[in-house]
C-alpha positions in Angstrom: -48.4 66.9 23.5 -47.4 64.0 25.9 -45.7 64.0 29.0 -43.6 60.9 29.1 -40.6 60.8 26.6 -37.0 59.9 26.1 -35.6 56.5 26.8 -37.8 56.4 29.7 -40.7 56.4 27.6 -39.6 54.2 24.9 -38.8 51.7 27.7 -42.1 51.8 29.3 -43.8 51.4 25.8 -41.8 48.5 24.8 -42.4 46.9 28.2 -45.9 47.2 28.1 -46.7 46.7 24.2 -43.7 44.4 22.7 -45.7 44.3 19.7 -48.4 46.6 18.0 -51.8 46.2 18.8 -54.2 44.3 16.4 -57.2 45.1 14.8 -60.2 42.8 15.4 -61.9 43.6 12.6 -61.0 42.4 9.0 -62.2 40.8 5.7 -65.0 41.5 3.5 -67.8 40.9 5.9 -66.3 43.0 8.6 -66.3 45.8 5.9 -70.0 45.3 5.1 -70.8 45.3 8.7 -68.5 48.5 9.0 -69.9 50.4 6.0 -73.5 49.7 7.5 -72.4 51.2 11.0 -70.7 54.2 9.4 -73.5 55.2 7.0 -76.5 53.5 8.2 -78.8 51.0 6.9 -79.9 53.3 3.9 -76.8 53.3 2.0 -77.6 51.1 -0.7 -80.8 53.6 -1.2 -78.1 56.4 -1.5 -76.0 54.5 -4.0 -78.7 53.3 -6.4 -78.1 54.2 -9.5 -75.5 56.7 -9.0 -71.6 57.0 -10.2 -69.7 56.6 -7.0 -66.2 57.9 -6.3 -64.7 56.0 -3.3 -62.2 58.6 -2.1 -59.1 56.8 0.0 -60.5 53.3 -1.2 -57.3 51.5 0.0 -57.3 47.7 -1.3 -60.9 48.1 -2.4 -63.0 46.1 0.2 -65.5 49.0 1.0 -66.0 50.0 -2.8 -66.5 46.2 -3.7 -69.2 46.2 -0.8 -71.0 49.2 -1.9 -71.0 47.6 -5.5 -72.5 44.5 -4.0 -74.9 46.5 -1.6 -76.4 48.5 -5.1 -76.0 46.5 -8.3 -77.0 49.3 -10.6 -74.1 51.7 -9.4 -70.8 52.3 -10.5 -67.9 52.8 -8.3 -64.5 54.5 -8.9 -61.9 54.0 -6.2 -59.1 56.5 -5.8 -56.1 55.9 -3.7 -52.3 57.2 -3.8 -50.6 54.1 -3.2 -50.3 52.1 -6.1 -49.9 48.6 -4.1 -53.4 49.2 -3.0 -55.2 49.8 -6.5 -53.2 46.8 -7.7 -54.8 44.7 -4.8 -58.3 46.4 -5.3 -58.2 45.8 -8.7 -57.6 41.8 -8.1 -60.2 41.8 -5.3 -62.9 43.3 -7.7 -62.1 40.3 -10.4 -62.2 38.1 -7.7 -65.7 39.3 -7.0 -66.9 39.5 -10.5 -67.4 43.2 -10.4 -64.5 44.4 -12.6 -67.3 45.8 -14.7 -68.5 47.8 -12.1 -65.7 48.9 -10.1 -62.4 50.8 -11.3 -59.3 52.0 -9.2 -56.8 54.5 -9.9 -54.9 57.5 -8.7 -57.1 60.4 -10.2 -60.0 60.7 -12.4 -61.5 63.4 -14.7 -65.3 61.7 -14.3 -67.8 63.6 -12.1 -69.7 61.5 -9.7 -73.3 61.7 -8.3 -72.0 60.8 -4.6 -68.4 60.5 -3.3 -68.0 58.5 -0.1 -65.3 58.8 2.1 -65.0 56.0 5.1 -62.3 55.9 7.6 -59.9 58.3 5.9 -60.3 61.9 6.9 -58.0 61.3 10.3 -55.3 60.2 7.7 -55.4 62.7 4.9 -52.2 65.2 5.2 -54.1 68.3 3.9 -57.8 67.9 4.8 -58.9 71.1 3.5 -57.2 70.4 -0.2 -58.9 67.2 -0.1 -62.2 68.8 0.6 -61.4 71.0 -2.6 -60.6 68.3 -4.7 -63.9 66.5 -3.6 -65.8 69.6 -4.6 -64.5 69.6 -7.8 -65.1 65.9 -8.5 -68.9 66.4 -7.7 -71.6 66.9 -10.5 -73.6 70.1 -9.9 -76.1 68.3 -7.3 -73.7 65.5 -6.3 -73.1 64.9 -2.4 -70.3 63.9 -0.1 -70.7 61.1 2.9 -68.1 61.1 5.3 -67.4 59.0 8.3 -64.3 58.6 9.9 -63.1 57.9 13.6 -62.0 57.4 16.2 -60.9 61.4 16.1 -57.5 62.5 17.8 -59.0 63.0 21.6 -61.0 59.5 21.9 -59.2 57.3 24.1 -58.0 55.2 21.0 -57.7 58.3 18.9 -54.1 57.3 18.5 -55.1 54.4 16.4 -51.6 52.1 16.1 -50.2 54.4 19.1 -53.0 53.8 21.4 -51.6 50.8 23.2 -53.8 51.6 25.9 -56.5 54.5 26.4 -54.8 58.0 25.6 -51.7 56.4 25.3 -51.1 58.8 22.4 -51.6 61.8 24.7 -49.5 60.5 27.4 -46.2 59.6 25.8 -44.2 62.0 23.4 -44.6 61.6 19.8 -41.0 61.0 19.5 -41.2 58.2 22.2 -43.9 56.8 20.2 -42.0 57.0 16.9 -39.1 55.2 18.7 -41.3 52.6 19.9 -42.8 52.0 16.7 -39.1 51.8 14.9 -38.6 48.4 16.2 -41.5 46.6 14.1 -41.9 49.2 11.3 -39.0 50.1 9.8 -39.9 52.9 7.2 -37.8 55.7 8.3 -41.2 57.6 9.6 -40.3 60.1 11.9 -43.6 61.6 13.0 -47.3 60.7 12.7 -47.8 62.5 9.5 -45.3 60.1 7.8 -46.4 56.9 9.0 -47.9 54.8 6.5 -51.5 56.0 6.0 -50.7 59.1 8.1 -52.4 60.3 11.0 -53.1 64.3 11.3 -54.5 64.4 14.5 -57.7 65.9 13.6 -60.6 67.1 16.0 -64.1 67.2 15.2 -64.1 71.1 15.8 -61.4 71.5 13.6 -63.0 69.2 10.9 -65.8 71.3 11.2 -63.7 74.5 10.6 -62.1 73.1 7.4 -65.4 72.4 5.7 -66.6 75.9 6.7 -63.3 77.0 4.6 -63.9 74.6 1.8 -66.3 74.9 -1.2 -68.7 72.6 0.5 -70.9 73.0 3.7 -72.5 70.7 6.1 -76.3 69.5 5.4 -75.7 67.4 8.8 -73.2 66.0 11.0 -73.6 63.5 13.9 -71.4 62.3 16.2 -71.8 58.3 17.5 -70.3 58.0 21.2 -68.8 55.2 22.6 -71.5 52.2 23.1 -73.5 52.9 26.5 -72.4 56.5 27.1 -74.6 58.7 25.2 -73.9 61.3 27.5 -70.8 61.9 25.2 -73.0 63.3 22.4 -73.0 66.6 24.2 -70.7 69.0 22.8 -68.6 69.5 25.4 -67.7 66.1 25.5 -67.9 64.6 21.9 -64.3 65.0 21.3 -63.4 62.8 24.0 -66.2 60.3 23.6 -67.1 60.2 19.8 -66.1 56.6 18.2 -67.4 58.0 14.7 -68.2 61.2 12.9 -70.4 61.1 10.0 -71.9 64.0 7.9 -73.4 64.9 4.7 -71.7 67.8 2.5 -73.0 69.8 -0.6 -71.2 72.2 -2.6 -71.9 75.8 -1.1 -74.4 77.0 -4.1 -76.8 74.2 -3.0 -76.6 73.9 0.5 -77.2 77.4 1.7 -81.0 76.5 2.5 -80.3 72.9 3.7 -78.1 73.0 6.5 -79.9 70.9 9.3 -78.1 68.7 11.8 -79.2 65.2 12.2 -80.7 64.3 15.4 
């Protein structure tokens, strides 16, 4: 995908974006606000009294935010990068929540609720992740997923979206060469950059869930602000800022499958 490549494409990118675009949202307060947007104002009720796994916890901000939101829940943060886990543990101590927030690369403990926040567009093998999640659930456990923007959104390329749909206009090779000027980690493709980027689309996510041991209870797409027409199934790939859904194991989801209106 992409039509502008080679040295010409790289030159254009370096001219219009000499430095990478910056995120405008950071810090614990921003994470609290993002969690409320991602899962709705009832998240604290969902968490109450439960053992929760924060799958893809990063540096622990969302795990700590969840522990603050529901003082009687316990959060296990899972991540594959040790540097993130070290920082997460430090954050939990600073927040005085080390007794209710633990962080590790894996766990044998089963959860009442698994929360995945801004992670599914980064997993290298989303189907394998869905299978792992199903094994980490208690028999009546559930998974709450929120991620986005997805691949066909104007900024679905994340770092590579230096302007709307730049990640679709420029070739992957040109974008990787542009990135190499300020990120010298040897990445040769989108899936090799730190955090990864798997180009997932909404329809592809639904197909992966269908092939997994989980099933969708409800799935909602949140369109670009002010453009509610983009909720339409034929337009949602291009205008969904956020996808959020509830998943349950197939054995107790067969009679519950509904879509949130």
